PDB file of N, CA, C and O in Angstrom:
ATOM      1  N   UNK A   1      33.103   0.423 -23.401  1.00  0.00           N
ATOM      2  CA  UNK A   1      32.196   1.115 -22.220  1.00  0.00           C
ATOM      3  C   UNK A   1      31.416   0.226 -21.358  1.00  0.00           C
ATOM      4  O   UNK A   1      31.171  -0.921 -21.733  1.00  0.00           O
ATOM      5  N   UNK A   2      31.017   0.664 -20.249  1.00  0.00           N
ATOM      6  CA  UNK A   2      30.763  -0.408 -19.483  1.00  0.00           C
ATOM      7  C   UNK A   2      29.179   0.116 -19.393  1.00  0.00           C
ATOM      8  O   UNK A   2      28.847   1.293 -19.256  1.00  0.00           O
ATOM      9  N   UNK A   3      28.135  -1.207 -19.518  1.00  0.00           N
ATOM     10  CA  UNK A   3      26.814  -1.037 -19.686  1.00  0.00           C
ATOM     11  C   UNK A   3      26.293  -1.899 -18.246  1.00  0.00           C
ATOM     12  O   UNK A   3      27.036  -2.211 -17.316  1.00  0.00           O
ATOM     13  N   UNK A   4      24.854  -2.175 -18.341  1.00  0.00           N
ATOM     14  CA  UNK A   4      24.496  -2.730 -16.754  1.00  0.00           C
ATOM     15  C   UNK A   4      23.215  -3.511 -17.602  1.00  0.00           C
ATOM     16  O   UNK A   4      22.320  -3.067 -18.321  1.00  0.00           O
ATOM     17  N   UNK A   5      23.540  -4.746 -17.203  1.00  0.00           N
ATOM     18  CA  UNK A   5      22.925  -5.842 -17.452  1.00  0.00           C
ATOM     19  C   UNK A   5      21.635  -6.009 -16.616  1.00  0.00           C
ATOM     20  O   UNK A   5      21.712  -5.754 -15.414  1.00  0.00           O
ATOM     21  N   UNK A   6      20.322  -6.460 -17.200  1.00  0.00           N
ATOM     22  CA  UNK A   6      18.985  -6.810 -16.006  1.00  0.00           C
ATOM     23  C   UNK A   6      19.036  -8.313 -15.790  1.00  0.00           C
ATOM     24  O   UNK A   6      18.625  -9.033 -16.700  1.00  0.00           O
ATOM     25  N   UNK A   7      19.645  -9.020 -14.328  1.00  0.00           N
ATOM     26  CA  UNK A   7      19.872  -9.954 -14.133  1.00  0.00           C
ATOM     27  C   UNK A   7      18.190 -10.695 -14.177  1.00  0.00           C
ATOM     28  O   UNK A   7      18.145 -11.742 -14.823  1.00  0.00           O
ATOM     29  N   UNK A   8      16.941 -10.256 -13.589  1.00  0.00           N
ATOM     30  CA  UNK A   8      16.162 -10.926 -13.552  1.00  0.00           C
ATOM     31  C   UNK A   8      15.401 -11.185 -14.834  1.00  0.00           C
ATOM     32  O   UNK A   8      14.639 -12.146 -14.939  1.00  0.00           O
ATOM     33  N   UNK A   9      15.645 -10.197 -15.939  1.00  0.00           N
ATOM     34  CA  UNK A   9      15.061 -10.802 -17.258  1.00  0.00           C
ATOM     35  C   UNK A   9      16.038 -11.521 -18.158  1.00  0.00           C
ATOM     36  O   UNK A   9      15.661 -11.684 -19.319  1.00  0.00           O
ATOM     37  N   UNK A  10      17.454 -12.066 -17.758  1.00  0.00           N
ATOM     38  CA  UNK A  10      18.002 -12.681 -18.147  1.00  0.00           C
ATOM     39  C   UNK A  10      17.778 -14.429 -17.480  1.00  0.00           C
ATOM     40  O   UNK A  10      17.986 -15.433 -18.161  1.00  0.00           O
ATOM     41  N   UNK A  11      17.416 -14.437 -16.341  1.00  0.00           N
ATOM     42  CA  UNK A  11      17.168 -15.348 -15.313  1.00  0.00           C
ATOM     43  C   UNK A  11      16.023 -15.463 -16.096  1.00  0.00           C
ATOM     44  O   UNK A  11      16.162 -16.533 -16.689  1.00  0.00           O
ATOM     45  N   UNK A  12      14.844 -14.894 -16.465  1.00  0.00           N
ATOM     46  CA  UNK A  12      13.341 -15.435 -16.900  1.00  0.00           C
ATOM     47  C   UNK A  12      13.586 -15.391 -18.327  1.00  0.00           C
ATOM     48  O   UNK A  12      12.528 -15.680 -18.887  1.00  0.00           O
ATOM     49  N   UNK A  13      14.305 -15.210 -18.987  1.00  0.00           N
ATOM     50  CA  UNK A  13      14.568 -15.951 -20.152  1.00  0.00           C
ATOM     51  C   UNK A  13      15.130 -14.688 -21.873  1.00  0.00           C
ATOM     52  O   UNK A  13      15.357 -15.021 -23.037  1.00  0.00           O
ATOM     53  N   UNK A  14      15.151 -13.395 -21.247  1.00  0.00           N
ATOM     54  CA  UNK A  14      14.905 -12.735 -21.869  1.00  0.00           C
ATOM     55  C   UNK A  14      15.860 -11.814 -21.843  1.00  0.00           C
ATOM     56  O   UNK A  14      15.752 -10.637 -21.500  1.00  0.00           O
ATOM     57  N   UNK A  15      17.457 -12.783 -22.474  1.00  0.00           N
ATOM     58  CA  UNK A  15      18.644 -11.889 -22.140  1.00  0.00           C
ATOM     59  C   UNK A  15      18.784 -10.951 -23.502  1.00  0.00           C
ATOM     60  O   UNK A  15      18.168 -10.849 -24.563  1.00  0.00           O
ATOM     61  N   UNK A  16      20.116 -10.226 -22.786  1.00  0.00           N
ATOM     62  CA  UNK A  16      20.615  -8.986 -23.480  1.00  0.00           C
ATOM     63  C   UNK A  16      19.532  -7.417 -23.306  1.00  0.00           C
ATOM     64  O   UNK A  16      19.134  -6.720 -24.239  1.00  0.00           O
ATOM     65  N   UNK A  17      19.308  -7.239 -22.046  1.00  0.00           N
ATOM     66  CA  UNK A  17      18.417  -6.178 -21.854  1.00  0.00           C
ATOM     67  C   UNK A  17      19.546  -5.351 -21.197  1.00  0.00           C
ATOM     68  O   UNK A  17      19.944  -5.549 -20.049  1.00  0.00           O
ATOM     69  N   UNK A  18      20.080  -4.294 -22.138  1.00  0.00           N
ATOM     70  CA  UNK A  18      21.423  -3.613 -21.596  1.00  0.00           C
ATOM     71  C   UNK A  18      20.867  -2.260 -21.438  1.00  0.00           C
ATOM     72  O   UNK A  18      20.037  -1.792 -22.217  1.00  0.00           O
ATOM     73  N   UNK A  19      21.528  -1.394 -20.008  1.00  0.00           N
ATOM     74  CA  UNK A  19      21.355  -0.032 -19.824  1.00  0.00           C
ATOM     75  C   UNK A  19      22.615   0.535 -19.847  1.00  0.00           C
ATOM     76  O   UNK A  19      23.683   0.022 -19.513  1.00  0.00           O
ATOM     77  N   UNK A  20      22.406   1.559 -20.241  1.00  0.00           N
ATOM     78  CA  UNK A  20      23.873   2.521 -20.180  1.00  0.00           C
ATOM     79  C   UNK A  20      24.393   2.900 -18.775  1.00  0.00           C
ATOM     80  O   UNK A  20      25.520   2.541 -18.432  1.00  0.00           O
ATOM     81  N   UNK A  21      23.657   3.562 -18.018  1.00  0.00           N
ATOM     82  CA  UNK A  21      23.749   3.551 -16.376  1.00  0.00           C
ATOM     83  C   UNK A  21      22.970   2.646 -15.646  1.00  0.00           C
ATOM     84  O   UNK A  21      22.269   1.692 -15.984  1.00  0.00           O
ATOM     85  N   UNK A  22      23.329   3.309 -14.250  1.00  0.00           N
ATOM     86  CA  UNK A  22      22.461   2.325 -13.387  1.00  0.00           C
ATOM     87  C   UNK A  22      21.097   3.101 -13.364  1.00  0.00           C
ATOM     88  O   UNK A  22      20.122   2.354 -13.286  1.00  0.00           O
ATOM     89  N   UNK A  23      20.794   4.602 -13.421  1.00  0.00           N
ATOM     90  CA  UNK A  23      19.721   4.859 -13.043  1.00  0.00           C
ATOM     91  C   UNK A  23      18.562   4.558 -14.587  1.00  0.00           C
ATOM     92  O   UNK A  23      17.395   4.951 -14.591  1.00  0.00           O
ATOM     93  N   UNK A  24      18.907   4.159 -15.219  1.00  0.00           N
ATOM     94  CA  UNK A  24      18.477   3.255 -16.212  1.00  0.00           C
ATOM     95  C   UNK A  24      17.781   1.939 -15.919  1.00  0.00           C
ATOM     96  O   UNK A  24      16.626   1.580 -16.148  1.00  0.00           O
ATOM     97  N   UNK A  25      18.810   1.317 -15.346  1.00  0.00           N
ATOM     98  CA  UNK A  25      18.327  -0.373 -15.009  1.00  0.00           C
ATOM     99  C   UNK A  25      17.064  -0.097 -13.890  1.00  0.00           C
ATOM    100  O   UNK A  25      15.994  -0.695 -13.772  1.00  0.00           O
ATOM    101  N   UNK A  26      17.742   1.293 -12.956  1.00  0.00           N
ATOM    102  CA  UNK A  26      16.790   1.035 -11.908  1.00  0.00           C
ATOM    103  C   UNK A  26      15.516   1.742 -12.118  1.00  0.00           C
ATOM    104  O   UNK A  26      14.859   1.668 -11.080  1.00  0.00           O
ATOM    105  N   UNK A  27      14.966   2.327 -12.938  1.00  0.00           N
ATOM    106  CA  UNK A  27      14.162   2.641 -13.525  1.00  0.00           C
ATOM    107  C   UNK A  27      13.228   1.315 -14.151  1.00  0.00           C
ATOM    108  O   UNK A  27      12.012   1.309 -13.962  1.00  0.00           O
ATOM    109  N   UNK A  28      13.840   0.308 -14.836  1.00  0.00           N
ATOM    110  CA  UNK A  28      13.381  -0.554 -15.252  1.00  0.00           C
ATOM    111  C   UNK A  28      12.834  -1.403 -14.346  1.00  0.00           C
ATOM    112  O   UNK A  28      11.655  -1.758 -14.370  1.00  0.00           O
ATOM    113  N   UNK A  29      13.886  -1.843 -13.309  1.00  0.00           N
ATOM    114  CA  UNK A  29      13.592  -2.478 -12.433  1.00  0.00           C
ATOM    115  C   UNK A  29      11.853  -1.703 -11.570  1.00  0.00           C
ATOM    116  O   UNK A  29      10.825  -2.244 -11.161  1.00  0.00           O
ATOM    117  N   UNK A  30      12.165  -0.741 -11.614  1.00  0.00           N
ATOM    118  CA  UNK A  30      10.575  -0.064 -10.667  1.00  0.00           C
ATOM    119  C   UNK A  30       9.515  -0.344 -11.845  1.00  0.00           C
ATOM    120  O   UNK A  30       8.379  -0.644 -11.479  1.00  0.00           O
ATOM    121  N   UNK A  31       9.740  -0.284 -13.026  1.00  0.00           N
ATOM    122  CA  UNK A  31       8.613  -0.513 -13.891  1.00  0.00           C
ATOM    123  C   UNK A  31       8.005  -1.568 -14.323  1.00  0.00           C
ATOM    124  O   UNK A  31       6.782  -1.676 -14.403  1.00  0.00           O
ATOM    125  N   UNK A  32       9.205  -2.808 -14.771  1.00  0.00           N
ATOM    126  CA  UNK A  32       8.800  -4.084 -15.483  1.00  0.00           C
ATOM    127  C   UNK A  32       9.051  -5.336 -14.173  1.00  0.00           C
ATOM    128  O   UNK A  32       8.689  -6.512 -14.194  1.00  0.00           O
ATOM    129  N   UNK A  33       9.611  -4.773 -13.351  1.00  0.00           N
ATOM    130  CA  UNK A  33       9.647  -6.091 -11.982  1.00  0.00           C
ATOM    131  C   UNK A  33       9.529  -5.855 -10.566  1.00  0.00           C
ATOM    132  O   UNK A  33       8.450  -5.308 -10.335  1.00  0.00           O
ATOM    133  N   UNK A  34      10.175  -6.041  -9.585  1.00  0.00           N
ATOM    134  CA  UNK A  34       9.414  -6.041  -8.201  1.00  0.00           C
ATOM    135  C   UNK A  34      10.755  -5.956  -7.566  1.00  0.00           C
ATOM    136  O   UNK A  34      11.474  -6.898  -7.232  1.00  0.00           O
ATOM    137  N   UNK A  35      10.995  -4.601  -7.443  1.00  0.00           N
ATOM    138  CA  UNK A  35      12.087  -4.728  -6.130  1.00  0.00           C
ATOM    139  C   UNK A  35      11.792  -4.695  -5.165  1.00  0.00           C
ATOM    140  O   UNK A  35      10.580  -4.725  -4.952  1.00  0.00           O
ATOM    141  N   UNK A  36      12.807  -4.609  -3.935  1.00  0.00           N
ATOM    142  CA  UNK A  36      12.225  -4.738  -2.405  1.00  0.00           C
ATOM    143  C   UNK A  36      12.688  -3.603  -1.923  1.00  0.00           C
ATOM    144  O   UNK A  36      13.814  -3.223  -2.246  1.00  0.00           O
ATOM    145  N   UNK A  37      11.965  -2.940  -1.148  1.00  0.00           N
ATOM    146  CA  UNK A  37      11.917  -1.493  -1.108  1.00  0.00           C
ATOM    147  C   UNK A  37      12.364  -0.970   0.512  1.00  0.00           C
ATOM    148  O   UNK A  37      12.107   0.107   1.050  1.00  0.00           O
ATOM    149  N   UNK A  38      13.010  -1.975   0.976  1.00  0.00           N
ATOM    150  CA  UNK A  38      13.519  -1.833   2.553  1.00  0.00           C
ATOM    151  C   UNK A  38      14.823  -1.423   2.307  1.00  0.00           C
ATOM    152  O   UNK A  38      15.493  -1.836   1.361  1.00  0.00           O
ATOM    153  N   UNK A  39      15.167  -0.688   3.064  1.00  0.00           N
ATOM    154  CA  UNK A  39      15.963   0.331   3.095  1.00  0.00           C
ATOM    155  C   UNK A  39      17.440  -0.275   2.623  1.00  0.00           C
ATOM    156  O   UNK A  39      18.156   0.160   1.721  1.00  0.00           O
ATOM    157  N   UNK A  40      17.690  -1.449   3.534  1.00  0.00           N
ATOM    158  CA  UNK A  40      18.824  -1.893   3.374  1.00  0.00           C
ATOM    159  C   UNK A  40      19.164  -2.948   2.013  1.00  0.00           C
ATOM    160  O   UNK A  40      20.269  -3.378   1.682  1.00  0.00           O
ATOM    161  N   UNK A  41      17.851  -3.197   1.368  1.00  0.00           N
ATOM    162  CA  UNK A  41      17.557  -3.609   0.038  1.00  0.00           C
ATOM    163  C   UNK A  41      17.704  -2.710  -1.133  1.00  0.00           C
ATOM    164  O   UNK A  41      18.224  -3.071  -2.189  1.00  0.00           O
ATOM    165  N   UNK A  42      17.217  -1.498  -0.904  1.00  0.00           N
ATOM    166  CA  UNK A  42      17.620  -0.582  -1.917  1.00  0.00           C
ATOM    167  C   UNK A  42      19.187   0.105  -1.818  1.00  0.00           C
ATOM    168  O   UNK A  42      19.793   0.593  -2.772  1.00  0.00           O
ATOM    169  N   UNK A  43      19.669   0.014  -0.444  1.00  0.00           N
ATOM    170  CA  UNK A  43      21.423   0.331  -0.818  1.00  0.00           C
ATOM    171  C   UNK A  43      21.989  -0.911  -1.679  1.00  0.00           C
ATOM    172  O   UNK A  43      22.901  -0.786  -2.498  1.00  0.00           O
ATOM    173  N   UNK A  44      21.384  -2.032  -1.413  1.00  0.00           N
ATOM    174  CA  UNK A  44      22.300  -3.289  -2.671  1.00  0.00           C
ATOM    175  C   UNK A  44      22.231  -3.275  -3.703  1.00  0.00           C
ATOM    176  O   UNK A  44      22.993  -3.943  -4.401  1.00  0.00           O
ATOM    177  N   UNK A  45      21.335  -2.545  -4.170  1.00  0.00           N
ATOM    178  CA  UNK A  45      20.274  -2.029  -5.253  1.00  0.00           C
ATOM    179  C   UNK A  45      20.195  -2.824  -6.651  1.00  0.00           C
ATOM    180  O   UNK A  45      19.965  -2.476  -7.809  1.00  0.00           O
ATOM    181  N   UNK A  46      20.553  -4.317  -5.884  1.00  0.00           N
ATOM    182  CA  UNK A  46      19.968  -5.352  -7.149  1.00  0.00           C
ATOM    183  C   UNK A  46      19.015  -6.293  -6.398  1.00  0.00           C
ATOM    184  O   UNK A  46      19.130  -7.483  -6.693  1.00  0.00           O
ATOM    185  N   UNK A  47      18.380  -6.069  -5.763  1.00  0.00           N
ATOM    186  CA  UNK A  47      17.622  -7.179  -4.779  1.00  0.00           C
ATOM    187  C   UNK A  47      16.014  -6.723  -5.557  1.00  0.00           C
ATOM    188  O   UNK A  47      15.237  -5.872  -5.124  1.00  0.00           O
ATOM    189  N   UNK A  48      15.853  -7.486  -6.674  1.00  0.00           N
ATOM    190  CA  UNK A  48      14.611  -7.192  -7.223  1.00  0.00           C
ATOM    191  C   UNK A  48      14.175  -8.610  -7.808  1.00  0.00           C
ATOM    192  O   UNK A  48      14.951  -9.552  -7.649  1.00  0.00           O
ATOM    193  N   UNK A  49      13.082  -8.786  -8.415  1.00  0.00           N
ATOM    194  CA  UNK A  49      12.622 -10.116  -8.298  1.00  0.00           C
ATOM    195  C   UNK A  49      11.593 -10.329  -9.337  1.00  0.00           C
ATOM    196  O   UNK A  49      10.789  -9.402  -9.430  1.00  0.00           O
ATOM    197  N   UNK A  50      11.402 -11.459 -10.246  1.00  0.00           N
ATOM    198  CA  UNK A  50      10.386 -11.665 -11.464  1.00  0.00           C
ATOM    199  C   UNK A  50       8.801 -11.121 -10.974  1.00  0.00           C
ATOM    200  O   UNK A  50       8.138 -10.386 -11.706  1.00  0.00           O
ATOM    201  N   UNK A  51       8.491 -11.421 -10.129  1.00  0.00           N
ATOM    202  CA  UNK A  51       7.152 -11.551  -9.864  1.00  0.00           C
ATOM    203  C   UNK A  51       6.870 -11.335  -8.428  1.00  0.00           C
ATOM    204  O   UNK A  51       7.832 -11.297  -7.661  1.00  0.00           O
ATOM    205  N   UNK A  52       5.316 -11.145  -7.833  1.00  0.00           N
ATOM    206  CA  UNK A  52       5.284 -10.315  -6.256  1.00  0.00           C
ATOM    207  C   UNK A  52       5.555 -11.747  -5.585  1.00  0.00           C
ATOM    208  O   UNK A  52       6.313 -11.791  -4.616  1.00  0.00           O
ATOM    209  N   UNK A  53       5.012 -12.816  -6.026  1.00  0.00           N
ATOM    210  CA  UNK A  53       5.439 -14.223  -5.003  1.00  0.00           C
ATOM    211  C   UNK A  53       6.776 -14.041  -4.548  1.00  0.00           C
ATOM    212  O   UNK A  53       6.909 -13.757  -3.357  1.00  0.00           O
ATOM    213  N   UNK A  54       8.034 -14.173  -5.426  1.00  0.00           N
ATOM    214  CA  UNK A  54       9.122 -14.079  -5.368  1.00  0.00           C
ATOM    215  C   UNK A  54       9.476 -12.630  -4.035  1.00  0.00           C
ATOM    216  O   UNK A  54      10.244 -12.702  -3.075  1.00  0.00           O
ATOM    217  N   UNK A  55       8.679 -11.542  -4.423  1.00  0.00           N
ATOM    218  CA  UNK A  55       9.380 -10.842  -3.710  1.00  0.00           C
ATOM    219  C   UNK A  55       8.535 -10.436  -2.156  1.00  0.00           C
ATOM    220  O   UNK A  55       8.780  -9.633  -1.255  1.00  0.00           O
ATOM    221  N   UNK A  56       7.649 -11.255  -2.352  1.00  0.00           N
ATOM    222  CA  UNK A  56       6.685 -11.422  -0.731  1.00  0.00           C
ATOM    223  C   UNK A  56       7.409 -12.805  -0.365  1.00  0.00           C
ATOM    224  O   UNK A  56       7.162 -13.073   0.811  1.00  0.00           O
ATOM    225  N   UNK A  57       8.115 -13.648  -0.893  1.00  0.00           N
ATOM    226  CA  UNK A  57       8.679 -14.800  -0.123  1.00  0.00           C
ATOM    227  C   UNK A  57      10.279 -13.852   0.505  1.00  0.00           C
ATOM    228  O   UNK A  57      10.750 -13.926   1.640  1.00  0.00           O
ATOM    229  N   UNK A  58      10.731 -13.149  -0.492  1.00  0.00           N
ATOM    230  CA  UNK A  58      12.014 -12.808   0.620  1.00  0.00           C
ATOM    231  C   UNK A  58      11.664 -11.772   1.720  1.00  0.00           C
ATOM    232  O   UNK A  58      12.345 -11.485   2.705  1.00  0.00           O
ATOM    233  N   UNK A  59      10.309 -11.206   1.299  1.00  0.00           N
ATOM    234  CA  UNK A  59      10.098 -10.245   2.659  1.00  0.00           C
ATOM    235  C   UNK A  59       9.981 -11.030   3.754  1.00  0.00           C
ATOM    236  O   UNK A  59      10.762 -10.875   4.693  1.00  0.00           O
ATOM    237  N   UNK A  60       8.981 -11.989   3.787  1.00  0.00           N
ATOM    238  CA  UNK A  60       8.950 -12.739   4.740  1.00  0.00           C
ATOM    239  C   UNK A  60      10.190 -13.620   5.373  1.00  0.00           C
ATOM    240  O   UNK A  60      10.309 -13.897   6.567  1.00  0.00           O
ATOM    241  N   UNK A  61      11.339 -14.105   4.015  1.00  0.00           N
ATOM    242  CA  UNK A  61      12.471 -14.533   5.001  1.00  0.00           C
ATOM    243  C   UNK A  61      13.433 -13.594   5.709  1.00  0.00           C
ATOM    244  O   UNK A  61      14.001 -13.808   6.780  1.00  0.00           O
ATOM    245  N   UNK A  62      13.530 -12.439   4.878  1.00  0.00           N
ATOM    246  CA  UNK A  62      14.243 -11.294   5.158  1.00  0.00           C
ATOM    247  C   UNK A  62      14.131 -10.319   6.021  1.00  0.00           C
ATOM    248  O   UNK A  62      15.050  -9.823   6.671  1.00  0.00           O
ATOM    249  N   UNK A  63      12.660  -9.941   6.047  1.00  0.00           N
ATOM    250  CA  UNK A  63      12.203  -8.664   6.496  1.00  0.00           C
ATOM    251  C   UNK A  63      10.954  -8.809   7.885  1.00  0.00           C
ATOM    252  O   UNK A  63      10.584  -7.992   8.729  1.00  0.00           O
ATOM    253  N   UNK A  64      10.597 -10.148   7.630  1.00  0.00           N
ATOM    254  CA  UNK A  64       9.503 -10.274   8.694  1.00  0.00           C
ATOM    255  C   UNK A  64      10.113 -10.074   9.994  1.00  0.00           C
ATOM    256  O   UNK A  64      11.333 -10.132  10.150  1.00  0.00           O
ATOM    257  N   UNK A  65       9.177  -9.805  11.061  1.00  0.00           N
ATOM    258  CA  UNK A  65       9.633  -9.279  12.242  1.00  0.00           C
ATOM    259  C   UNK A  65       9.024 -10.193  13.299  1.00  0.00           C
ATOM    260  O   UNK A  65       7.934  -9.738  13.645  1.00  0.00           O
ATOM    261  N   UNK A  66       9.361 -11.394  13.977  1.00  0.00           N
ATOM    262  CA  UNK A  66       8.829 -12.197  14.595  1.00  0.00           C
ATOM    263  C   UNK A  66       8.453 -11.802  16.169  1.00  0.00           C
ATOM    264  O   UNK A  66       9.307 -11.750  17.054  1.00  0.00           O
ATOM    265  N   UNK A  67       7.181 -11.559  16.354  1.00  0.00           N
ATOM    266  CA  UNK A  67       6.668 -11.093  17.559  1.00  0.00           C
ATOM    267  C   UNK A  67       6.676 -12.417  18.622  1.00  0.00           C
ATOM    268  O   UNK A  67       6.295 -13.332  17.892  1.00  0.00           O
ATOM    269  N   UNK A  68       6.842 -12.816  19.559  1.00  0.00           N
ATOM    270  CA  UNK A  68       6.782 -13.641  20.620  1.00  0.00           C
ATOM    271  C   UNK A  68       5.018 -13.796  20.896  1.00  0.00           C
ATOM    272  O   UNK A  68       4.269 -12.824  20.990  1.00  0.00           O
ATOM    273  N   UNK A  69       4.683 -14.907  20.973  1.00  0.00           N
ATOM    274  CA  UNK A  69       3.577 -15.186  21.236  1.00  0.00           C
ATOM    275  C   UNK A  69       2.945 -14.509  22.573  1.00  0.00           C
ATOM    276  O   UNK A  69       1.871 -13.940  22.772  1.00  0.00           O
ATOM    277  N   UNK A  70       3.965 -14.781  23.334  1.00  0.00           N
ATOM    278  CA  UNK A  70       3.914 -14.166  25.147  1.00  0.00           C
ATOM    279  C   UNK A  70       4.862 -12.859  25.259  1.00  0.00           C
ATOM    280  O   UNK A  70       6.048 -13.031  24.980  1.00  0.00           O
ATOM    281  N   UNK A  71       4.399 -11.454  25.677  1.00  0.00           N
ATOM    282  CA  UNK A  71       5.717 -10.872  25.910  1.00  0.00           C
ATOM    283  C   UNK A  71       6.590 -11.794  27.174  1.00  0.00           C
ATOM    284  O   UNK A  71       6.154 -12.508  28.078  1.00  0.00           O
ATOM    285  N   UNK A  72       7.933 -11.438  26.799  1.00  0.00           N
ATOM    286  CA  UNK A  72       9.023 -12.061  27.966  1.00  0.00           C
ATOM    287  C   UNK A  72       8.766 -10.725  29.466  1.00  0.00           C
ATOM    288  O   UNK A  72       8.684  -9.498  29.525  1.00  0.00           O
ATOM    289  N   UNK A  73       8.716 -11.996  30.570  1.00  0.00           N
ATOM    290  CA  UNK A  73       8.354 -11.362  31.882  1.00  0.00           C
ATOM    291  C   UNK A  73       9.480 -12.156  32.392  1.00  0.00           C
ATOM    292  O   UNK A  73      10.079 -13.097  31.871  1.00  0.00           O
ATOM    293  N   UNK A  74       9.683 -11.393  33.870  1.00  0.00           N
ATOM    294  CA  UNK A  74      10.551 -11.795  34.843  1.00  0.00           C
ATOM    295  C   UNK A  74       9.953 -12.972  35.522  1.00  0.00           C
ATOM    296  O   UNK A  74       8.750 -12.992  35.780  1.00  0.00           O
ATOM    297  N   UNK A  75      10.798 -14.013  35.839  1.00  0.00           N
ATOM    298  CA  UNK A  75      10.358 -15.193  36.535  1.00  0.00           C
ATOM    299  C   UNK A  75       9.403 -15.208  37.786  1.00  0.00           C
ATOM    300  O   UNK A  75       8.945 -16.293  38.147  1.00  0.00           O
ATOM    301  N   UNK A  76       9.008 -13.795  38.619  1.00  0.00           N
ATOM    302  CA  UNK A  76       8.303 -14.043  39.278  1.00  0.00           C
ATOM    303  C   UNK A  76       7.065 -13.794  39.088  1.00  0.00           C
ATOM    304  O   UNK A  76       6.119 -14.118  39.805  1.00  0.00           O
ATOM    305  N   UNK A  77       7.057 -12.939  37.657  1.00  0.00           N
ATOM    306  CA  UNK A  77       5.318 -12.658  37.250  1.00  0.00           C
ATOM    307  C   UNK A  77       4.997 -13.743  36.573  1.00  0.00           C
ATOM    308  O   UNK A  77       3.780 -13.888  36.459  1.00  0.00           O
ATOM    309  N   UNK A  78       5.833 -14.790  35.942  1.00  0.00           N
ATOM    310  CA  UNK A  78       5.615 -15.717  34.874  1.00  0.00           C
ATOM    311  C   UNK A  78       4.741 -16.566  35.597  1.00  0.00           C
ATOM    312  O   UNK A  78       5.112 -16.896  36.723  1.00  0.00           O
ATOM    313  N   UNK A  79       3.367 -17.095  35.065  1.00  0.00           N
ATOM    314  CA  UNK A  79       2.248 -18.091  35.353  1.00  0.00           C
ATOM    315  C   UNK A  79       2.725 -19.458  34.631  1.00  0.00           C
ATOM    316  O   UNK A  79       3.266 -19.611  33.536  1.00  0.00           O
ATOM    317  N   UNK A  80       2.419 -20.208  35.415  1.00  0.00           N
ATOM    318  CA  UNK A  80       2.771 -21.521  34.388  1.00  0.00           C
ATOM    319  C   UNK A  80       1.558 -22.497  35.012  1.00  0.00           C
ATOM    320  O   UNK A  80       1.129 -22.694  36.148  1.00  0.00           O
ATOM    321  N   UNK A  81       1.226 -23.011  33.660  1.00  0.00           N
ATOM    322  CA  UNK A  81      -0.361 -24.004  33.599  1.00  0.00           C
ATOM    323  C   UNK A  81      -0.400 -24.915  34.127  1.00  0.00           C
ATOM    324  O   UNK A  81      -1.426 -25.595  34.110  1.00  0.00           O
TER     325      UNK A  81
END
């Protein structure tokens, strides 16, 4: 019979956390850990972290949008210092 193990618990030193199906594992992720709530990560199902700092680092790395310091303009409107 197939079971689902919590990779976060294993990494944090608490092995043998098994769940009968993904629904129970997902519930565990949301109650005990820090899943990424971005749509792409929810689709992957296992983007979950052991602490808020790890989640924040992931979000900065994978989901932050870099806003240009100055909006792009055509060459004729550009002011050069």
